[in-house]
N, C-alpha and C positions, 0 to 999 in steps of 0.2 A: 283560093290562094291567091295572094294580093301579090304582083310582081314588088311595087314600092315598098309592102310592108315586111315581106320576109327578104328581099334580096338587098333592094337601095336605101330603105331606112337605115339599117342597123351599119351601112356603110358611113352616110351621113354624120348621124352620131357617134362610132368610133373618129372619124376622122375631125369631128369636132372638139371632141376629148382629146387628141392627140394634139392638134394647135393651141388648144386655151391650155393644155398642159406646158407644150414648148414656150407659148409665152410666159408663163409664170415662172418656168425656170430663167428664162432670159432674162425676165426682170430680177429676178430672187439676184443669180448672177452676178448684173450690173450693180447690186445691191451689196452684194456682198464681197465681190472683190477687189475692191481699194480697203476696207478692212483687212482682208488677209495680206496684201500685201504689205498694210503696214506694218502686222504685227509680224510676218515675215520678215521686215527686215528691221523690228525691234527687236527678236530674236537675238538674227545676224550680231544688232551691232554691242547686243548685252555680251554674245562670245565673245566677240573683237576686245572689248574693253574686259572682259575678266583673264583675256589673255596678254593683254598688254594693258595693265591697269594705268600706268603711269601717263596713255594717252589722253586728253583732253576730249578733241573726238577725229573723226577719220574723214578722209577726203579719199575716192576713188581713183584710181589711176587707172583709166580707160584702154592709155595707148599701151600700158603696158602688160596686157591682159595676153593669155596666152593659150590653145586649145586644152594645155596640160594644168596651166595658171590662170584659170578664169578670170579671179580677182584678185588685184592688188587694192590693198587700202593704204594710206600715208598719216599719220599721228599729222595733224594740224601745230603742236606745240613740238615736232620733230626728235620727238623720243623713237621712233621704229616703223618698222611696216607688220602690216596683217594681209595672208594670204592666204587666199582658198585654192587647194592644186587635189589633181586628181588622176591615177592612173586604174588600168583595168584590170581587177581580178580574177577570182573564178566566176563569180555569180551577176559582176555587171564593175560598175564604177566604184574605187575606194578613197570619197574624199578627205580629207583632213586642213583640219585650216591652223597655222602653225605664224608663231610671232618674232621677229626679229628683234632687239632692242638695236640702239643708237649706236652698241658698239659691233654692231653685227652678230653678236652671238643667238642662239634660238632660245628665245625668254620662256616656249611654252610650245605647247600642242597638242591639238585635240583632236581624236581623228569622230565624224558623222557618221550619220547614218547610211548604210550600206544593205546591199540585196546579197553578200556573204551568206553561205551556211549557218543557222542557227547553232549555237556552242561548239563551230570552229572559227570559220574566216571572222565570224560576230566579234571574237573575242580579241580583233585590232583594236574597238573600240576601249576596251579596258585600260586604266588611267596606267597602269604599272607598264604595256608595251608604250605607250607615247612617253612615257617619263625619261625612254631608252634616251630619247633626242632631243632634251633640256640640257641647256648649257652648251651645247657642238657648237665650233665657230663654221662661218658663213662658207664652208667648202665643201664640195662636194666628196661623197663619204662612201666607203662599198658598204653593199649588203650583208657582210663579213663583220659590218661593222655592230650588228645588232643582234638582238637574240629572237629568231621568228620565235611565231605563235605552235606550238607544240599541235602538230596535226594542221598546220593549215600555214606553211609553207609559201602557196602560192598568193595566197594572201595577206601573208605578209611580203613577201614579197613586193607586190602591187602596193601598199599602204609606204614601204620606204621607198620606193621611186618616186612616188607623189611628193613626197619629202624632198628627196633630192631636185625633183624640177625646179620647187618652189627655191632650194638655194642656188642651183645653178642661173636661176631668173637673177635671185636676187645678185651675186657676184658680178654677171655681165650687166644686166640694163641698171642697177642703184649703184654699185662701186666702180663701175666701168673697169672689172677686171678683164684681161683676156686670158684664155686658156694657151697652157703650154705646149707647143706640138716640136716634138724632138725630129731635126733631120733622119734619114736613115743613116749619114756619116756619124750621128749623136747617136743614135739607135745602136750600132754596133760597136762605139767606144764603149755604151753601157755594159752590155752582155759580154763582152770583152775585155774587160777592163784593164788588163794587163799585159793584152797583146800588143801592145806600140802602134805602129803606123798596121791597118789593115787594107789588105790588098783582096783583088777578088781571086782566085784560083783559078787555072788554066783547067783543072778536069773536074767536074762537076761530081760527088758524088752520087750514086744511082740511089733513089728516093727522094733526094730535094732536087729543086729548080734553081738552085744559086749557094755559091761557098765562097768563104773567106778565110786567107790565112792573116796572123799576127804576126809581125816579123819578130816578137820577142815569144813567139808559142803561141798555140790552140788555134781552134779553128770554129767556122760560125758557119751553120746550114739553115737554110730557109728553107721549108716545106711544108705540103700543104695537105692540109685533110676535110674532113665534112664535119660539119658544126650540126647544129638545131636544123632540122629539114631537111638535111644533106646540103645547108650552102658552106662555101669554103671557109676555111680555117684557117690562118695564115699563122705560123710560129717560126721564130728565130732565136735558135738556140746555140751558144757558145760553150765551148768546153776546151779543156785545159790539154796539156799533153797526156795526162793521164786517161783522159778521158772522163772525168770530174766536169757536171755544167757549173759554169761561172755567170750565166745570166739566160732568162729567158724575156724574148717581145711576144706579144700577142695580138694578133689581129684581128678582134672577134667584131668587126663594124656589120656585119651582114647578119650577127645574129638580133632577138627579140633587143629592142630599145629600152635601154633602161633595165633590162632583167639580163640577159646572156651578155650583152657588151659590156656589164660591169665584170665580166669574166678579164676580160682585156685590159680594163682602168684602175682592178682592185690589184695592188703593189703586192699584199702580203700572199696573195695565187700565185705570180709568179715566182715571187722571192723564195717559195717552202721549196722547189726543183734544184735552190742555187747548193750544192756541194754533194747532189746524188747521181747516181748512175742508172735510175731507174724513176718511171714516171710512176708509178707505184709502190707504195700508196700511198692515194695523196687526199688533202681537203676540199672540201667543192663550197662555193658561194651559195649562201643562203637563198634557196628560189631560184638557183638556177645550175641545179643537178644535171643537167641534160648537158648543157654546154661548159659546164666545167670538166666534165667526164669525158666530151670529144677532143677540148682544150689539150688536157692529158693522154688524150691516145695518138692526137696529133706529135706533142714532145715525145714520145716514144717513139715517134717515127724517123722523127732527126736519131735521137740514139741511136736506130738500129742501122738509119744512116752510117754514121760516125762509125760501129761498130762494124760494119760491111766493109765500110773503106779502108780500117786498118787491118783489116784481117783475124776480128777476134770474134 
């Protein structure tokens, strides 16, 4: 029995093979990396040209990139922009490439490869889903503006959120628009439109933490409920003297960004309660069912507080 032959030699041989293999892989990688990179760039350029054919060529706008919108390209002939955006879906990031024309409308949308569930979340790549966004003006939209892919609401919500992130960046960084934020007084005037001068009530009804009354009639209550993951969700609800809802304002800023937060920014969601005396039944924002239901429960808290204060 030889120590060298039986133990040392096999180790030396195996180590040599590993070193040679590693060296060959390194050489191969060094040789192919530029080719792969060049091919990737060509594919991406082709996709941008497909979405915005009026462009001659594109220039990367590195200063505009964010985590949600990592790539922004401007057409050198000023015919528009093409962006790549992404949002967290069920299995990972859901990326999308979209083009804005010179007038600020979405010219085309293309969803890229993702890690969503085959046969379900992967369906957001279907042209029919992407075509819903084409022609939209460059303004934020609610998830309820699109039809989710059946059985893939999480992936659909992520897809819409990615598009919305690109739209927001376009509006603020390229068009230079500033989001309109209402003052508390403007909010109260909006949800109690015929109340006249609105002043604080001396006694706040049980279940509410703030209350106002209109000089021309009507009551406005602020209540705090629990949203997704039990985070605070605020609702301000206006009532006429018959207890009918005149307006609703929601603060869903603690909810999941781009998903649950849409419940508070979707005007249609809040408006569905106007003229009612109950929060149920109610429609939900696609992809944000739990936040929608939590908002409805919070609105019902305001309804119950109003009814109790009136002895109903």
